[in-house]
N, C-alpha and C positions, 0 to 999 in steps of 0.2 A: 497378807490378804485377810481381812476380817470378815467372818461369816456369821450372819444372824440366822439361826435356825428358829423357825417360828411355826405356830399353829393356833387356830382359833376354834371356838365352839359357838353355836348360834341357838338362840332361844326358840325362834319360830321362823321357818323358811318363808312364811307368807309375809313377813315384815322385812323389807330390804335392809340388810345390815344385821340388826338385832344381835350384835356380838355380846356375849356375856363373859368370855374369858380369852385372854391373850397370853399364851405361854411362849417362852423363848429361852435360849441361851446363846452366848456369843463365844466363838473360838477364833484362834488364828489358823494359818494354813496347815499347822501341825496338829490341829485339833486340841491345842492347849486352851483351857477355859479362860476367857477374858471376863465375861459376865456369867455368873452362875445360873443354873436352871431356876426359873421364876415363873409363877402364874399370877397374872394381873386379873383380878375380878372386875367386871364392868356391869353396872346396872343396864340391862338391855333396853329398858324403857319400852317394853312391848309385851304382847301376850306370850304364852308359853305353849309349845307343842307338847301334847300329852306324852308322846314317845320319848321326847327329850327329858321331860321330868322324871319318867319312870326308869329309863335305861341309860341315859347319857350323863345327866347332871351329877357331878361328883361332889357337890357342896349343898348344904341346906339352901333352899330357894330364898329364904329370908336373908341369909348372909349375902347372897349375890345381889339382891334388890337393895340392900343397904350400901352397896359399893358405889363409888362415884360413877356418874354417867360419862359417856364417851367424850364430850367436850372438855371435861375436867382432866382427862388423861391424854388428850390430843398431843400436847407438847412432849409428854413422856414417850409416847409411841414414835413421834416424829424424830426425836433425838436418837432413838435406837436405830431406826432405818438410816439416819444420816451418818451414824458412826460406822456402819457396815459397808463393805465393798460390794457384797451381794447378800440377798436374803434367800434362804433355802427352805423350801416347804414341800409338802406332798399334795398333789392335785392343787397347785398353788393358785390357779385361776379362781377357785371358790373363795379363797381368802382375800385376794386383791380386789375382787368384785365387791365383797362385803365391806371392806375398808372404804372403797370409793362410795358405796351407797350410804354408809354412815356419815361420811364427810358431807355428802349432798344433803342428807336429812337434817344436819345441824348447820348448814351453810358455811362449812369450813373448806379450806383449800385442800384438795386431795394430795396424798403423799406420792412422791415419785421415787422409785428405787428399782434396782435391777434384781431379777429373780432367777433362781435355778429350780426347776420342777423335778423332784426326785421320781415321781411317778413316770414321767416321760423318759427320764434317764434309764430307769430300770427296764423299761420296755425296749430300749435300744440295745441292751445287753443280750448276748447269746445265752448266758447262763440263766437258770431258774425261770424259764418261760411259763412254767405252770403256776408260779406264785401270783398272788393277787392281793391288792390292798397293802397299806403300810405294815400291818402286823405280819402278813404273809411274806412280804419281801424281807423284813427284818429277820424273821425266823429262818428264811432260806439263806440269806447272805451272812448272818451273824450267828446262826445256830442257837438262838435264844428267843424266848417270848419277851416282847417289850412290856415294861412295867407301866402302871398308871394309864391304861388305855382310856381314851376319851377324856383325859384331862390334858389340857392344852400343853402344859409344860412337859408332861410325859411323852406326848406325841412329838414335841419339838426335840426332845432328847433322843427318841427313837430315830428321828430323821437324821440326826447327827451320826448315830451309830451306823446307819445304813450307808451314808456317803463315805464314812471312814472305812467301812468294810470293802466297798467297791474300789476305793483308791488303793487299799492294800493289795487287793486281788489283782489289780491292773498295774501295780507298781507305778502309780501316777499321783501327782499332787492334785488338789481340788482345782487349781488354776489350769492344769493340763486338761482336766475333764471338761471344764467350761469351754476351753478353746477347741477341744475335739468335738464337742456336741453343742454348737451354738443354737441349734434348733430347740434345745431344752431350756434355753434362757429367753427372757423377755423383759420388757419394761412394764412396771405396774400401770403406767399410763401410756398406751401406744401413741406415737406421734400422730397428730392430725393429718389426714390424707390431703396431700396437695391437690389443688384444683388442676384438672387437666386443661392445658392451654391448647386450643385447636390451632394448628398451623395456618398461617394466613394463606388464603387461597388466591392463586394468581388469577387476575381478571382476564378473560379471553381478549385476545388482541382485536381491536376494532379499528378499521380503516377510518381516517378522518373524513368527515363529510366535506364534499365540495361545496364551496359557497356558490349560491345562485347568482348569475350575472344580472345585475339590475339594468333594465332597459330604460333609456331616457324617455321621458314623456314628451310628446310633440308640443312644440310651442305654438301658440295661437298666432295666425298671420294677421297683419294689419292691412 
């Protein structure tokens, strides 16, 4: 089982998509690294939120804006998702929504992949109910502060540490956790809702009408 741990950062929430970094690493079911921790910078082609610039952005803005735009990295990202059996993130709906929006923005086909949301999984656990957010859950389950906070590759690595710690505590494999908690998994592109077909209504029984008897017209006498 190949797992793609991933995370993204966004330049401006008012611009749908506006992804400026995609961090990831890939492991097998034993958490042995297949693809090392990497951060891909993306020119968000958008405005910047002031808070992001001041508190979140881990790179010089000029470096990010000099990076390729999303369409130039589309194939690279698509290959990563295609290689993995499942993509693991934290509050993963935010990321899948942003990917879909950026694909729409540039007229590209959206990616389809299966996800495991670690935030939902952590909430299902009986342990560490007081924890909150990726950093809080990593500290609670792993006993350490995650490195490189708000850098996409750092958060992707922290997500891997979190799943590994839960699997060790539960004496379970990632596949066992996925099977045990299907409600924490989803498709990045939900299947379109099928149209409801209304059952054919039986027409009320109607008695056949009786034909009227035709009366013969009198013939003229001669």
